FIVO-987808 format. One record per residue (C-alpha): x, y, z; residue in three letters. Coordinates in pm, whole numbers, plus 50000, padded with zeros to 5 digits. Layout:
N
XYZala/...
//
This chain:
402
497294014742264unk/494303995542109unk/491884007942420unk/492384043742306unk/491764036741940unk/488204022542103unk/485464046141968unk/483254067842252unk/480254052242450unk/477154058042306unk/473874064942466unk/470604056042443unk/468094075342293unk/465784077542633unk/469644091742823unk/469464119842574unk/466044131142626unk/466564129542999unk/469674148542946unk/468084174242747unk/465144176643083unk/467574182943296unk/469584210143142unk/466134227843066unk/465264224343461unk/468594230843546unk/468474263643400unk/465154270243486unk/466274269143807unk/469304290643830unk/467264314343611unk/465334319743873unk/467864318844115unk/469104344143958unk/466294367143920unk/465864361744257unk/468724373544363unk/468404404744087unk/465574407744273unk/467344409344648unk/469894429344497unk/467344454644410unk/465994454844695unk/468874455544902unk/470344482844722unk/467624503344738unk/467534500245113unk/470954503745184unk/470614534344973unk/467774548245159unk/469714541045547unk/472754551645381unk/471134582245307unk/469444584745622unk/472594582445820unk/474714601545629unk/471894630945667unk/471484623746021unk/475364621246103unk/474714655045892unk/472744667646138unk/474134656046413unk/478034670546283unk/475664705146231unk/474494702646604unk/478214695946709unk/478974722646498unk/476044746246714unk/477784736647037unk/481274738747029unk/480404777346874unk/478134781447145unk/480824768447400unk/483424788447228unk/481804817947241unk/480914814447638unk/484644808847655unk/485194838247448unk/483104861047683unk/485094849447992unk/488064856047820unk/487434891647707unk/485954900848103unk/488414881348243unk/491164901048043unk/489254934848080unk/489524927148418unk/492934917048464unk/493544953548282unk/491954973848526unk/493514952848851unk/496984963348684unk/495945003448731unk/494374994449070unk/498144977749147unk/500045009948993unk/497485031649226unk/498755008249545unk/502885009649395unk/501815046749370unk/500335052049741unk/503175027749909unk/505855050549738unk/503975079549862unk/504185070150193unk/508065073350236unk/508055108250208unk/505915118250489unk/507155090350712unk/511045102650611unk/509745137950734unk/508025129751059unk/511495106151157unk/513515138851077unk/511375160551289unk/511645137851546unk/515495139851533unk/515545170951463unk/513585178951800unk/516165157952004unk/518265186551904unk/516065210752154unk/517685216752518unk/516865224352832unk/513625221252977unk/512735228552637unk/513475190552587unk/510735177152640unk/507995149852561unk/504945175252463unk/501985164752260unk/504215172351908unk/506555145951936unk/503785124852081unk/501465131651754unk/504485127351556unk/505475091851731unk/501795086051663unk/502415094651281unk/505135075151217unk/503115045451349unk/500055053751117unk/502875053750806unk/504235025350943unk/501075008150967unk/499775023250614unk/503165009250475unk/502544976750602unk/498854974650447unk/499924986650146unk/502524958950112unk/500034934750196unk/497604947949990unk/499994949249674unk/500974909649753unk/497104900349756unk/496714921149381unk/499934904449261unk/498544871449343unk/495294877549217unk/497014890348903unk/498334857348896unk/495184836348924unk/493514857948676unk/496224848748373unk/496034813048485unk/492414813548447unk/493064831648146unk/495664806847999unk/492984777848072unk/490744799047898unk/493134801647578unk/494064764347576unk/490304758147584unk/489464779647280unk/492304769447120unk/491344728647107unk/487594745247029unk/488844763446745unk/490884734746582unk/487634710146655unk/485724739246470unk/487884738146212unk/488264695046223unk/483664692146247unk/483464724746001unk/485894702345743unk/484094669545782unk/480284690845764unk/481454704645427unk/482154666845292unk/480164651145051unk/480094617044861unk/481954635144522unk/484524654044736unk/487694647444550unk/489944636244869unk/487594614345068unk/489534578345097unk/489464547345347unk/491564551745616unk/492794518145808unk/491364517946177unk/488964542146137unk/486614530546323unk/487644529746674unk/487534547147004unk/491044568447065unk/492104558047411unk/492574594547547unk/489214605347439unk/486244613647691unk/482714611347753unk/480434643347632unk/479634649048034unk/483744652948067unk/483964677247787unk/481274697647861unk/482404698948256unk/485844705948133unk/484854736547993unk/482434743148297unk/485334745648503unk/487454768048335unk/484354790948295unk/483824787248686unk/487474794548781unk/487194827148531unk/484144837348708unk/485564829049045unk/488464850748966unk/486984877048828unk/484444881049144unk/487384878549339unk/488984908949147unk/485954927549147unk/486264921249529unk/489914927949581unk/489344960549340unk/486584971749644unk/488604964349904unk/491644981949768unk/489245013349693unk/488515014650074unk/492075009650151unk/493705034449961unk/490265062250094unk/490585050550473unk/494745048950462unk/494975081550279unk/492625098250520unk/493975083850796unk/497775098050721unk/495535131650609unk/494055131250973unk/497335125751183unk/498935152450915unk/496865177551035unk/496985169551419unk/500665169851376unk/500475203051240unk/498145217251483unk/500035209151743unk/503195225551584unk/501345252351550unk/499955254751917unk/503685242152023unk/505235272551824unk/502565298651976unk/503005284452332unk/507105291852320unk/506735324752156unk/504595336252462unk/507115316852640unk/509545337352489unk/507865368352548unk/506925365052900unk/510415360452924unk/511465391452758unk/509615410952947unk/511115395053274unk/514455403053121unk/513535437353081unk/512405442353415unk/515335421753553unk/517595448053362unk/515225478953491unk/516195461953842unk/519555454253767unk/520255496853653unk/518255504553955unk/519855485954184unk/523495497354057unk/522105532854093unk/520975520654471unk/524935503854530unk/526335538754405unk/524235561454645unk/525015538254923unk/528725538354876unk/528175578954841unk/526125579355184unk/528995554255321unk/531845575355200unk/529815612255321unk/530035597355640unk/533855596255652unk/533715637755705unk/531415635956000unk/533235604356147unk/536675620456122unk/535585656056282unk/533845637756565unk/536905618256635unk/539485641756548unk/537585665856797unk/537585637157073unk/540965633957007unk/541525672457016unk/539595676357397unk/541805646057517unk/544285673557544unk/542905697757794unk/544865703458089unk/544295688858452unk/540365697558563unk/539925707758264unk/539505672558124unk/536265670458228unk/533455644958134unk/531815675758012unk/528275672757793unk/530195679057476unk/532905649157574unk/529245625057580unk/527635638257298unk/530945634957061unk/531375601857198unk/527855595157107unk/527805612656785unk/531185589956667unk/529065559156791unk/526445569056634unk/527815578356278unk/530015540556315unk/526635521556389unk/524845541756052unk/528415536055796unk/528105497555933unk/523935498155847unk/525065512255528unk/528005491055469unk/525295459455537unk/522685474055293unk/525565476055073unk/526485443255074unk/523095430855055unk/522235455454747unk/525275440254588unk/524025404554650unk/520565413554496unk/522575423754203unk/524635394154139unk/521275375354183unk/519835399953965unk/522845394053696unk/522315357353765unk/518475357553677unk/519335379853369unk/521885356953233unk/519505324853302unk/516835342953140unk/518975353952851unk/519615312752828unk/516115306852861unk/515005328952561unk/518365312452362unk/516705279852447unk/513385292452343unk/514785303351999unk/516515271151947unk/513355258051987unk/511695282451773unk/514135272051500unk/513685236551515unk/509935235151521unk/508625266551310unk/511705264151076unk/513445232851033unk/510325210751093unk/506945227350995unk/508625243150636unk/509495211350574unk/506265195650630unk/504845218750402unk/506275196550115unk/504435168850179unk/501505163849950unk/499315139250090unk/497055128949753unk/494095106049672unk/495385076749456unk/
//
């Protein structure tokens, strides 16, 4: 307690002067240090301000360049998208043409097959494997071949449309991303130091794990563009092929259709000529039949006319057998009467033989008449099938260009 009440120690005068000097020196040093720091701070502030402004200006320029780059690729993608959309629309019209051409094959094929079936109803010798049948079979094969080719072409067209739409989808996805990136970078380009909504962001300075290199970014759009170009070129080539196929197949069908029609016309003319000849022959046979019937009537009358003379001769001979005694002699009259009977009997037999032959000929003429009438009916049946059923049915066929 006594120690607490002791007075503080007193310094000597030299200590006081030294302390004052030290304070002055310390203050001068602190002041010099502070001035250096202030000067360094001013220099650093000016330097960092220039650097920041330069860097920010460079970043702004880079963002502007990036915007132009994105716009360039976006325009390229837009152009390809418009091209592939237009090409797909045109290809769809070609698909419709192929479908219509395919549908148009049904009626000609049905009619060709129906004509073949109708011609199976020909009878007799007219059921012949003629040129018409050959050309009809060929026509059916041509139409079946055309149908198969068009079906394959339709399948190729559907596949190309699918590929076009796939390329279109990739372009649209790429464009959507480009649009989003353009909006983001455009927003970034509009930011300034005085923009109200700028803020600090945690972990902003980092590379995203799913980010790609600039080369990969360019390659991605390039691949989409190249795919679109490839599919568009394939589509153009397919359209040219479809044009050729439609033109060639329609020409083949039309050519064969005309060939069949010519064969039908020739065959109808041929059958009509044959029918006319048969009708002429029938008229000849009928005339000959009438003549032969008259001949038979005349022969029968001639035989009948011989009955009187032979009866007279035989009656005379029988009467002369009653001559008495020596009067029953073989005189000239007797010999002549016997000769007369033999002569008339022989002539009657010859007439009967000729009558039998004439009747046989009449039967032959009747059979020939029946055969000719049947053949004329066969020709009429053939003409009805070819000219009425088939040719009139074929008139409804219309082979159009698609």
